[in-house]
N, C-alpha and C positions, 0 to 999 in steps of 0.2 A: 401300477401293477395291473395285469390283465390276466386273469383266469375266468375262463369259460367252463360249464360243466360239460357240455355236450354240443354236437354240431347244431345248427339252427336249420332244420328241413322243412320244406312245404307242408308236409303232413302233421307237423307240430301245431299248426293254428287251426282252429276251430270256431266257428260262429255261435254265438248264445244272442238270441234276439228276443227282444220285449217291446211290449207296447208302451209301458210306463214303467219307469224306476225311478227312486229318489236321485241316486247319481250312478252313472256307469263306473266312475272310478270307486265308490262305496261298494258296488257289486262285486267289482275285480276284487277289492280287498276280502270280502265275505267269502268269496269263492276260493281263495288262497287259505284263508283260515280253514275252510271246511274240506281240505285236501285237492284243491284244483291244480291244474297244470301249466306250466309254461305253454303260452301261444293262445290262450283264451282271448277271443274277441268278443266283448259285450257291445251290444248295439241297442240303444233305445229310441222309440220314436218320440217320446216325451221324457222330461225329466221334471221332477218336482222340487228338487233341490239341488240343481248344478250349480257347481261353483268353480272359479278360475283361481288365479295365483291370490296367496294372502286371504284365503276364504271370502274373496269377493262374490257376489251373485253371478252367476251366467245365466241369462235369459234362456230358456230352452223352449220355444215356441215350436211345435209340430211342423214337420217340412224341412228342418235343418238337421245336420248331422250331429249325433252325440255318440261317440264310441271310446272305448278304453281297451287297452291290450294289457294281459297280465303276463308278465316276463320274469324268467329267473336268469339274469345273466351272470350271477356268482362273481361279482366285481366290487372293487371299493366305492365309497361313495361319490367321490370326485369323477370318476370313470363312469358312474351310472348317470351322473349329471348330462353326460354327452349325449343321452338317448333323446333329449329335447331338441337338439340339431338333426340328429338322424330322422325325427319326426317330421321336422320342418322340410327339410330338403325332398323326403317322400311326399309331403302335401304339395310342394310347389310342383312336383313332377306330375302329381296327380291332375292339378289344375291348369297347369300350363296348356295342355292341347285343346282345351275347351274355352279358354279365354279367347274374345273376339279379338281381332288384330288391333295393335296400338295399346293393348290393356298391359300394366307392369305388374307383375308379382314380385314382392321383395319379402324378406326375413329382417323382421324388427327384433333385436335382442331384447330379451332373452328367449321369448316364447311365442311371439305373433307373426301372423302371415296377413300380409297387406296387399290390397289390390289398388293401384293409383294412390297410393297413399292412405288408404282408408282400411280399416281391420276388417278382414273377411273370415279369420280362423284364429284360433287360439289353442295353446297345448297347456295342459298341467300334469306335471312330472311328480309322483309320490312314490316315497320307498318305505319299506317296512319289513319287520321280520315276523315270524311266526314261531311257535313254541318249538318246531322241530330242527331250529337250527343246530349245526354241528358244533359240539363242544371245541374250544379253541379257535373258533372262526369269528369271534365278535366283531371283527374289523370289516366283515364281509357283510354286503347288502343283499338278503335273501329274495327279495321280491322287489321289483319296479312296476308301477302302473304307469302307463302313457296314456293319457287322456286327450282327445282332440275333439274340438267342436268347429264345424265350419257353417258359415251362414248361406243358405241356399234359396229359400223361399222368402226370407225376411231377415231383419237386422233390428237390434234395440236402437232407441233414439236417445239422444241427451247424454252421451257417453263422454268420458275424459279424452278418447280418440275416437275421431269420427269413424262410423262403420258402414258396411256396404253387404251386398249379397249378391250370389251369383246372377240370379233372374233380373236383378236391376240393372246388371252389367251386361244384358243382353244374352246371356246362356239361357235357352228357353227348355228345350228336350233335356231335361236332367233330373235327377231324384237323388235322395240321400242314400238309397239303396246302390245306385250306381256309382256315386262319389266314394262309398265304403267299399266297394269291390275294387277299384283302381286304386285306392290308397292301401288297402292291404297288400296288393301286388307289388306296389313299390317300395312298402315298408319292409316287407320281407328282403327283398333286394338289397336295400340299404342296411338293414341290421346284419345281414349277411357280411356285407362289406366291413362294416365297422367291426363285427366279431372277429373276422379274420385279419384285417389290415390295420385295425386302429383308428382313431380319430383323424388323421392327415387328410385321407380323401374326402371324409364328410365336410372337413372344415373347409377345404377347397370349393366344394359345391355350395356350401352356404355362404362363403364370401362372394361367390358369383352373384349371388341375389341380395347381398348385404343393404339394408336400407339405410341411407345417409352416409355411406363411407365417404371420409374426407370432408365432411360438413360438420357444422356446429351441433351439438345436441345438448340436452339437460338431463343428468343422472341424478334421480331422487333415491335416497336411502332413508331410512326410518328417522335419523336424526341428524342429516346433513343433505345438502344438494350440491353437485358439482357440474360444471359447465366446461366444454372444451370440444375438440375435434375428434369426432369418432375414428380410430384408426384400424378397425377390424377387431377381431378376436386373437387371443394367443393360442398357443398349442392345446391349452386345456380347456378353452372355451370361454375364458374370461374376457370382458370388454376391455380394450384399450382405448384410453382417453388422453388427450394432449390438453391440459389446461392452458390459457394464454399465459405465457411467460414462465410456465412451469414444467416440471419433468413429467412425462408420460407416466400414466397410472394403470394399473390392472384392477378391474372391479368385478367381483363374483357374483353379486347380486344387487338388483335396484330396479327401478322403472325409468324408461327412457321416453322424453318428450322432446319436442323441437318447436 
C-alpha cells in the first residue's frame, strides 16, 4: 500500500546545522516530537554518540559527514523500509562524479556503501510515531529518519568490514559541506521518484550497483547463518539467497559478509 500525504517539493527541505550533537538521528526524533516538519536536514560536524544498525557504535570523527533527514512519508512499515535503498542510490550518485577513474562504488545489502569493496558510508533508518498520530491509522508510520554517514577525512580501524575514506581514495578538494549539498540534491530527486513511481525504478538503480550479485555471500541472522549465491533483491527489497542444493529464500534483515 502506498499513501503519501503531500507532494515533496524542494522548498520542503531545510538545513539545521550544529557543531556537535549526540546523534543526528536523535536530534531528528526530538525535532519530530517538538513539532518539526517533513524535510528537516540535521547536520553535525561531530557526534558524541553516533550509532549504526543494531545499536553499533558509529565512530564520528570531525571532517566526515553525519546527517539525518526527517521525513513524513505516511506509508506502511515495509514501504518505509525502502527508503534505505532510496538513500543508497542518492549516495552513489553523489560520490560517483568525484571518485577517481577506476574506483568502483557498490551498494551492499541492506545499508552500506562500498568503494572498491571497503565501506565508505552507512545508512541508519529509524521509524516511530508521535502522540499526534490520527486515530484509526495505527498501521501507518508517522515519521522516518534517514541517517547517513560518509567517511571523508578518515575512517575507523579494526572493523568487521574494511573501511576507507574519500581522501585516501585520492579525492582531495572535498568537504562534508560539499558532499551534503550534493547528497540532498540527489536525495530529493530519488525520493520524488519513489513517491510517484514506487520502488521499481529505485530497485533497478540499486541493482545496477549491487555488491557481489551472482557471487557467494554469508548472511548472519541473530540465531542462524545462511550461505549461498546472492541473487539480488525482490520487489520489496528483501535479499534473495540461493543456498547450494536448496530453494531460493528471501531474507528481510541480516548482516552480509563474504
